[in-house]
N, C-alpha and C positions, 0 to 999 in steps of 0.2 A: 636444492639438494634435500634428500630425505632427512639428513641429520640436522637441518636448520632448526627443527623444533627443539633440538637439544643445545644448539650452539649460538643461535642468532636472537637478538632482541632482549629487552628487559625481562620479558616473561620467561625467558629461558635461563635466568640467573640461577635458580635452584639447581637445574640440571648441570650448568657449568660448574657450580660449586662441587657437585659430586664428581664430575670429570677431573677437576683439579685435585680432589682427594686421591685420585689414581696417580697423581704426579704429572698429569698432562699440563703443558704450558699453554698460554693463550695462542701461540703460534700453532701448536699441534691441534688445538680445538678448532682453529679457523680452517683447517684443511679437511678434505673429505675423510670421513671415518670408515675404515675398511675392516669388516669382521673377518678374522681368519679362523676357520673351523679346524681345530687341531684334533686329529683322531688318534693321537699317541696313547699307547698304554703299554704295560710291561708284560702282557700275557700273550700277545699275538706277534709273531716274528715280522709280519708285514708292517706293524705299527710301532715296534719297539724304538725306532730311531726317528720317528716323525717329529719329535721336538726339534731336531736339527733341520729337517726340511721346513718346518714352520718358521724357524729362526731365519732361514734363507729367504722365505717368502716375505717375512716382516721387513727384512733389509730391502727387498725389491720394492715393496709398497712405499717405504720411506724415500727410496731413491726416486720413485715416480711422483712424489709430492703428496702422498697420503699419510694418514695416521693409522698404523696397524693396531688392532685390538683383538686379542686371542680369546676364544672360548672353546669348550671341548665338545666332542661327539664320542659316543661309545662305538665299539666294534667287537663282534663275536668271532672267534676263530672256529670255522667249521670243523677243522681237523680235531681240535680239542673237544668240541661239542659232540662229535660223532659217537654213535653207539650207546647213548644213554638219553635221559630226559632232556638234557641240555640242547639237543638238536631241535627240539620242538620250539626253541626260542630263537633259532638262527634267522629264519626268514622273517619272523615278526619283528626282529630288531631293525629291519629296514624301515618299517613304519615309525618306530620309536626315534630313529635317527632323523628322518624327514620332519617329524612332528617337533622334535626338540630344536632343530635349526630354525624352523618356522617361528617357534615361540621366541627364541633368542633374537632373531633378526627383526621381528616385529616389535617386541618390547623395547629393543634398543635399535632405533631405525638407522641401520648402517646404509652407507651409500653404495657399497659393493661388498662382495664376498670372495675370499680365496678359500676353496674347499680342499683341504689337505686330506687325501683319501688313501686307501690301500686295498683292503680285502673285501671278501665276497659281497656282503650286504651293505657295507659302508659306502662303496662307490655308488651303487644305484640309489641308496637312501639320500645321499648328498645331491645327486642329480635330480631326484624327485623334489627335494626342497628348493633347488634352484628354479625348476620349472614352476613350482607353486608360488614362490615369492616374486619371481620375475624381476629381480634387480640385477645389475651387472655382476657377473660371476664367472669364475674360472676354476678349473680343476687342476691340481698338481698331485700326482700320485707317488707312492713310495717307490715303485719299481720292483722288478722281479728278483727273486732269489736266484743265485747261480745254481746250475745243476751240480749234483754230487758226482763223485767218481770212485769206483771200487779199485782195489789193487790190480784187478785183471783188466782195467781200462773201461769197463762198462759204466756208462753215465746213468745217473739216477735222479728221480724226483719223488715227491710224496706218494704218488700212485704206486711206486715200486714197493714201498714198505707196507702200504695197504694190501697189496696183492700177495706180499711175502707171508702174511699171516696165514692165508689159505694154503700157500705152497708148503709152509713149514708143518702145518697141521696134517697135510696130506703126505708128508715125508718126501716131498719133491725137492727140498733143499735141506742142508744140514744146519745145525745151530750156529756154527761159525759164520756161515754165509748170512744167515738171518740177522745175527748181531751186527755184522758189517753193514748190511743194508740199513738197519736201524740207525747206526751211527753216522752214515754218510749220505742219507737221502735228502736231508734238509740242512745243508752246510753253512748257510749264511742268513743274514736278515733279508727281508723282502717277502713278497707274495710268492707262493710256491711256484717252481720254475717252469712248469708246463703251461699249455693253453687251458688252464683250469678257470674257474669262474672269476677270480679276482683279476687275473691278467686279461681274460676276455673282456671284462667291463672296463678295464683301464685302456685297452686298445680301442674299444668302441666309444669311450668318452672322447678320444682323439678324433674318431671318424664323425661323431655327432657334431664336432666343431667346438666342443666345450673345453678342450685342452690343447696345449701347444704340440706341434710335431715332436715326436720322441717320447711323449708322456707314457705311451703304452709299452715301450720296449727297452728304454735305457735301464740297465740293471741297477738294483738298489745300492750296490756297493760302489758305483762309479761316481766320481766327483761331478760328472756332467749332470747328475740328478740335482745337485744343489744349485748349479748354474741355471738349470731349467726352472727351479723354484724361484730364484731371483727374477728371472725373466717373467714368470707368471705374476709375481708381485708387481712388477713394473707395468705389465700388460693390463692388469685389471684397472689401473688408473686411466689407460687409454679407453677402456670400455666405459668407465664412468663418464669421462669427458664426452664421449660420442653417444652416451645413453644407449649403448648396444646391449640388449637384454637377452636372457636365455631363450625366450620364445621367438626372438628374431633369428636365433641361430638354430634351435632345435625344431625345425619345420618338418612337415611330412617328408619332403625330399631328403632331409638329413637322416630321418629314421629309415627310409628306404636304402640310403647309403650304408647305414649301420647293418641292416639285414644282409646286404650284398657282401660287405666285408666279412661279416659273421660267417657266411657261406664259404667264402674264399679261405678263411683261416681255419674253419672247423672249430668254432668256439664252443664253450660250454652250453649245454641245453638250458641252463639257468638263464641265459640271455633271452630265451623265449618267455620267461616270466618278467624279467626286469625291463626290457624295452617297452612292452605295452604299459607297464606301470609308470615309467618315466613319461611316455607319450601322453598318458591319461592326465598327468599333472600339467602338461602343456596344452591341454584342451584338444588333444588328438586321440581318436579312438583307432588303435592299430589292430586290425583284423589279421590274425596270423595266417589265415589262408593265403595271404599274399606271399608268405615265406616260400611256399612251394613254387609259385610263379617266378619269384626272384631266383630260387635255387636252380630252376631249369635253365636259366640263362646265365648263371654264374658258376664258373668252374671252381673246383676245390684246388687251390694253389699251394697250400701249406699242409704238411703233416707233422704237427708239433705234438709232443707228448701230451696225452697218452696214445694218440693215434699213430705217432711215429717216434723217431729217436732224436729229433731236434728240439731245442728249447728256446725260450724267449730271448736269451742272450744271442742265439744264432739268428733269430729273426731280426734283432737289432743290427747285428753285423751285416746282414744281407740287404739292409736298406730300410727296414721298419715299415710302419703303416703307410707312409707316403709312397714307398716303392710298390706295395701291394695295390694301393689305389691307382697309381699310375698304370700298372699292368691291366687292371680292370677297365680303366678308361679307354684302353685300346679297342675294346669291343663294345664300348658305350654302356657298360654295366653300372656306372655310377652317375649321379648328377654332379656337375662341376660348378654350378652357379651358386649354391648356398654359401652364405658368409660364415666365417668362423671367428673364434676369439682372437685370431691374429689380426683381424680387421680386413683380411683378404678373403677371397673366394677359395673354394676347394681347388679350382683350376690353378690359381696362383700359388697355392701351397704346394701342389705336387709337381709344378713345372720344374723340370730338370731332375726329378727323383729317378734314381736308377736302381735296378736289381743287381746286387753285387755277388750273389751266389744263387745260381739257377737250380740248385738242388734244394735249397731252403724255400725260395719263392719260385715256383715253376712258371714258365711262360704260359700265356693263355692258350697257346696252340699245343702245349704238351703238359697238361695239368695232371694232378694225381687222380682227379675224377672230373668227368664232364659236367656233373651237377654238384651243387653246394654240399657242404659238410653236415648240414642239419636238414632233417625232413619232418614234416608234420603229417601224421597218418590219421585217417578217419575210417569209420566202419561201425558195425552194430555193437562193437565192444567199446568204442569211444566216439559217439556221435558228434561231440564237440571238439574232438581231436586229442592227439597225444604227440609226444616229441621223441625223436631218436637222433643221436649223434652218428649220422650215417658214415662219416669218415673213420670212425673207430670200430666199425662192425666188420667182422671177418667176412670175406666174400661168400663163403658157404652158408652164412647165416642171413644173407640179404633177403632170402625167402625161407620160411621155416613153418612147419606145421607139427604140432605135438600136443600131448595131453596136459591139461591144466593141473598144476599142483598148487592148491589154494591155501594161503595163510593170511591171518587177520592182523599181523604186525610183523615188523622187521625181525624181531628176536626169534620168533618161531621159525621163520624161513632160514635164518642163519644156523639154528640148531639142526634143521633138516639137512642143510648142505654139508656142514661139518660132520653130521652123523651118517653120511653116506646114503641118505634116503632120496637124493635127487639123482636122476639117471640121464644118460644121453638121450636127447630128443624131447625132454620135458620142457614145459613152459611154466616157470615159477610166477605165481600171481600174488603180489603183496598189496592188500587193500586196507582201507580205513587209516591211511597215512596222509590223506589230503589236507588242504588248508583247514577245513572244518573237522574232519575225521580224526586227525592226529591228536589234538589239533596242532597246527603249526607246519604241516607239510615237511616232514623230516627228509633229509637227503639219504639216498639208499646206496651210498658208496660201499658200505660194509658187505651187503649181500652180493653186489656185483663183483667186488674184489674177491670174496670167498669163492664165487663161481669160477672166475678166471684163475685164481691161485690154485684151485683144486684141479685144474686142467680141463674144465668143462666149458670154457669160453667159446669154443668152436662148435658146440652142440647143444647148449642150453640157453634159452631166452629168459628174460625177466620182464614182467609188466607190472606197473604200479601206479596208483594215484598219488603217490609221493613224488619226489623229484630226484634228479641225479646230480652228482658232483661233476664238475668239469673233468675230474680225474677218472671218470668212469669210461670203460671200454667194453665192447661186446654188444650183443643184441639186447640192449637195455632200453625198454620203452617206458618213458615216464610221463608225468603230468596228465594221466588219463582223466578225461573230463566228459561227462559229469563224474565226480568222485563218488565213492561208495557211500559216504555219509549222507548224501542227498538222494540216494537211491539210484545212482548211475548203474549202467549194465554190469560194471565190474563187481558190484555188490551181489549180483545174481549168478555169477559163475560158480559152477559146482565142480568138485574133484573129477578129473577125467574128461571134462568137456574139451573138444578139439578146437584149438586156437590156431589161426593162420596169420602170419606176419608176412606182408609183401611190401618191402621198403621201396623197390623200384616203382611200384604202382601206388604208393602212398596209401595202402589199405591195411586194416587190421580187423579181424572178425572172429566170431565164435560160431561154431556149427550148431547153433540152437535156433529153432524156428521162432518167428515173432510171437506166435501163439504161446509157446512154452515160456519165452521170456516174460510175456504178460502174466502168465500163471504164477511164475516165480515172484514177479513184482507185487502181485496181489498178496502174496504170503509174506513178503519182506517186511520186517519191522525195524524202524530206526534204533540205533544203539544209543545208550546214554553217553554223554560226553565223558571222556577220561579225565579231563581237568575242568573243574566247575568254578574255580575262584581265580582272581588275579587278572593280570593283563591278557594272558593267553586265552582265558575264557571269554573275555570281552572281544578279543580279536576274532575268535571263532564265530561269534554271533554277527559281527559286522562284515566279515569277508564275503565277497561275492564268489560264487562258484564259477570256474572256468580256467582255461589255460593261463590266463593272466595272473592266476594265483592269488596274490595278496593285494589286489587293488581294492581299497576300501570304498564303501558306498559313501 
């Protein structure tokens, strides 16, 4: 056991003395030591109750014959960080989470880990740590917030209040409606109720095999969440005894399954940042060009908010992730042989899974779309690719050509949208918001919400080297690579250049000749970084450029 160096032999007496100072008995010290990474904090709704989930996981570990030992992990709320400098720290917190778990689990050699996760960067950060450390590990997540409900019966999520800002500014809703949406869009604890980044990654942790069935969809307020946490605590002991490790589970086939279910669900485009980063820690280089190949053979089975009017609680009621995977298995769209933390294969996990509501999880022969919910586009504007949530794009915007309206930061673009300077047909370009250029790759939910809220979602596109929230809808093209800060073509776009977006053909281009782009590139000068000290400056120096975003060298 890894913990033997702390617990066995005369030479470990000093370490045992320290463990006894914690109140641990000889019996507890003789058992496998299981680190429980508690992501609880009092500022994020998805994390505010994780002390109770952690306590349930501790009980499960003890019931399974281990000794649970808790240590913390940070978590940033993207909603609270939105629209100011704090958003520059959201994506980079993923690396801090992975690094801190690595430090704690190596300095104190635990035999296994229970990763108590919840929101956007916390889940992938913990999965990255699991892949890096490669010791028996299991994820138990907080679960989703319930959808809100207005007096008129309309159901709500966080994306509704984000878009309501633009609608109120454009006088499309009155103040009474605006305040009601504010008060009712986030009604409970848990990760925000649509298929946003947190819920996308919680569902995909289940698909990757690192979490028990139900992890991605059981609502936060359900007692079943605590029972699942106890089961996760017991199950990690089975993983320790079997020496079943994350890299045994998170194989290339498991990541291909994650991409397939990603397409079926219409997950957040941020999954296209996180899956390659997790794979990287497992020694797997995930080329996202495979995403389009998987998309072409994977139908979009779910339209969850913001793409539709269903929520995670509805997906859970309809059968959850096992039902989605069982439906995809009918057309051979997933691998069924990978092993999971249950100790069983995917095939065994989904055996007997049923779809209980065919409007929430469509059958493969009657999907919402014949192709998956996410597309990777390439062209002379994004030679290394960019990402769009196809399932949340209006049909009339699947192909679009219009003049570029160019901005060098999010704030300037929002001022132009709210100032009435963006018109039908325009293509808003926001650059210098990438991993290096931000630095930190801010999420562009505010500009897209302003566009949709102002009534322009059906006629205005947005392109950025920043990233998009899972709550984003409309023709929002993000993660453009190479980014502007390294001289990517997006840095060379000029006001009025004609841009064409063709999602069905996976193409994005600007009507500028190669010769003219070369001339502009010769005249282009790098900008001084906006932040020159602290962790963010170090991050901007280390980060590699590309759609995988924040994979560090």
